[in-house]
C-alpha positions in Angstrom: 124.6 82.4 91.2 123.6 85.8 89.9 122.7 84.2 86.5 120.5 81.7 88.3 118.7 84.4 90.3 118.0 86.4 87.2 116.8 83.3 85.3 114.3 82.6 88.1 113.2 86.2 88.1 112.6 86.0 84.4 110.5 82.8 84.8 108.5 84.3 87.7 107.8 87.6 85.8 106.9 85.8 82.6 104.3 83.7 84.4 103.0 85.8 87.2 103.7 89.5 87.0 104.9 90.8 83.6 104.9 94.5 83.1 101.9 95.8 81.0 102.0 98.7 78.6 101.5 101.3 81.4 104.3 100.0 83.5 106.6 99.6 80.5 106.0 103.2 79.5 106.6 104.3 83.1 110.1 102.7 83.0 110.8 104.1 79.6 109.8 107.6 80.7 112.0 107.4 83.8 114.9 106.1 81.7 114.5 109.0 79.2 114.6 111.5 82.0 117.8 110.1 83.5 116.3 108.7 86.7 118.5 106.1 88.4 117.3 102.5 87.6 116.7 101.7 91.3 113.0 101.0 91.3 111.6 97.7 92.6 111.6 94.7 90.2 108.4 93.6 88.7 108.2 90.6 91.1 108.7 92.9 94.0 106.1 95.3 92.6 103.6 92.4 92.5 104.5 91.6 96.1 103.6 95.1 97.1 100.3 95.0 95.3 99.5 91.7 97.0 100.4 93.1 100.4 98.0 96.0 99.9 95.3 93.6 98.9 95.9 91.1 101.7 95.9 94.0 104.2 92.6 95.2 102.7 94.3 98.6 102.8 92.3 101.8 102.2 95.1 104.2 102.9 98.7 103.6 101.8 101.8 105.8 102.3 104.9 105.5 100.2 108.2 107.2 101.1 110.3 107.7 98.0 108.4 107.9 94.7 111.2 108.0 92.1 109.3 107.5 88.8 106.2 106.1 90.4 106.8 102.5 89.2 106.3 101.1 92.7 103.5 103.6 93.3 101.5 102.2 90.4 101.9 98.6 91.8 100.8 99.8 95.3 97.8 101.7 94.0 96.6 98.8 91.9 96.2 96.8 95.2 93.7 99.4 96.5 90.2 98.0 96.2 88.1 99.7 98.9 85.8 102.6 98.0 87.5 105.9 98.5 91.0 104.2 98.7 93.9 106.6 98.6 97.7 106.6 98.3 100.1 109.4 99.4 103.6 109.3 98.1 106.5 111.5 99.2 109.3 112.6 96.9 112.1 115.2 97.5 113.4 115.5 93.9 111.4 117.8 91.5 112.5 116.0 88.4 111.5 112.7 89.8 108.2 114.1 90.8 107.6 115.5 87.3 108.2 112.1 85.8 106.1 110.4 88.5 103.1 112.7 87.9 103.2 111.9 84.1 103.4 108.2 84.9 100.5 108.4 87.4 98.4 110.3 84.9 99.1 107.7 82.2 98.1 105.0 84.7 94.8 106.8 85.4 95.6 107.3 89.0 95.3 111.1 89.3 92.3 110.8 91.6 93.8 108.0 93.7 97.4 109.2 94.3 98.6 112.4 96.0 102.2 113.2 95.4 103.8 115.5 98.0 107.0 117.2 96.9 109.6 118.0 99.5 111.6 116.4 102.2 109.8 113.4 103.6 110.5 114.4 107.2 108.7 117.7 106.5 105.7 116.0 104.9 105.5 113.6 107.8 105.5 116.6 110.2 102.7 118.3 108.2 100.6 115.2 108.2 101.1 114.6 111.9 100.1 118.2 112.7 97.1 117.9 110.4 95.9 114.7 112.2 95.4 112.8 109.0 93.6 109.5 109.1 96.0 106.6 109.9 97.6 104.6 107.1 97.0 100.9 106.7 100.3 100.2 104.9 103.5 102.1 104.6 106.3 101.4 102.1 109.6 103.1 102.9 112.1 103.2 100.0 114.0 106.4 100.2 117.4 107.6 101.6 118.6 104.7 103.8 120.3 106.7 106.5 116.9 108.1 107.5 115.2 104.7 107.7 114.8 104.7 111.5 113.4 108.3 111.5 110.9 107.4 108.8 109.8 104.3 110.7 109.3 106.3 113.9 107.2 108.9 111.9 105.3 106.2 110.1 104.3 104.6 113.4 102.9 107.9 114.5 100.6 107.8 111.4 99.7 104.1 111.9 96.9 102.2 113.7 97.0 98.8 115.3 97.5 96.3 112.5 99.3 98.7 110.1 102.0 97.0 108.0 105.3 98.8 107.3 107.7 97.6 104.6 111.3 99.0 104.6 113.1 98.1 101.4 116.8 97.4 100.8 117.9 96.6 104.3 120.1 93.6 103.7 122.7 95.4 101.5 124.3 92.3 100.0 124.7 90.9 103.5 126.4 94.0 105.0 123.4 94.3 107.4 125.3 91.8 109.6 128.5 93.9 109.6 128.7 95.9 112.8 131.9 97.5 111.6 130.6 98.9 108.4 131.0 102.7 108.0 128.6 102.8 105.0 125.8 105.1 106.0 123.3 103.0 104.1 124.3 100.0 106.1 124.3 102.0 109.3 120.8 103.2 108.5 119.6 99.7 107.8 121.0 98.4 111.1 119.5 101.3 112.9 116.0 100.7 111.7 116.2 97.0 112.5 117.4 97.8 116.0 114.8 100.4 116.5 112.1 97.8 115.7 113.7 95.4 118.1 113.6 98.0 120.9 109.9 98.9 120.4 107.5 96.5 122.1 104.7 97.8 119.8 106.3 96.3 116.7 106.6 92.7 115.5 108.9 92.2 112.5 111.2 90.0 110.4 113.7 90.5 107.6 113.1 88.7 104.3 116.2 88.2 102.2 115.8 88.4 98.5 117.7 87.6 95.3 117.0 88.3 91.7 117.8 90.8 88.9 118.6 93.3 91.6 121.1 91.0 93.3 121.1 90.1 96.9 119.1 92.3 99.3 115.9 92.1 101.4 113.2 94.0 103.1 112.1 94.6 106.7 108.4 93.6 107.3 106.8 95.2 110.3 103.4 95.0 112.0 102.2 97.6 114.5 100.6 95.5 117.2 97.3 96.0 118.9 
């Protein structure tokens, strides 16, 4: 089945969301710097762009920049005047690559990259009383998912959309006996959403080049 999933991904990308020169250079730069190849796929990147556009987002927050491949997709969805994206990255090498890729994409004036632990950046933004975000994409260390969600909700408004990536873990999400901290973190964020009456959500399972996984899609209710 993995071959079928990849073949479908190839078809979708070829027809709907092929990487352009900027995105191709971003991947090459990340590979040359030794960054792990764990960025979203092109099809998933296009989904993020579409979510930003459908949300009419003016302010976007990303947790986990890596080489800024997903950041570029997200930023391309911003259409409103004065639109802005903040992305959080803990690794200095990743941040250096990301800044080069964002510059190459012409996004220096659109994207702010905050270097440091995401929890610290969240605390700083909460203390500063920053304007709420319209969409949040969480794709960082999985054990911290529930914490990141709780912090994101504090920086949200009614109607904000939160996307948490890689929660299905090849089906291990359903395994309540798993000791894998990434699975435990994925279960914790799903259960945190279930316990919060302010949130409406579902999990969308995905297949493709990256195998079997899925994302948690959350709306902060009015």
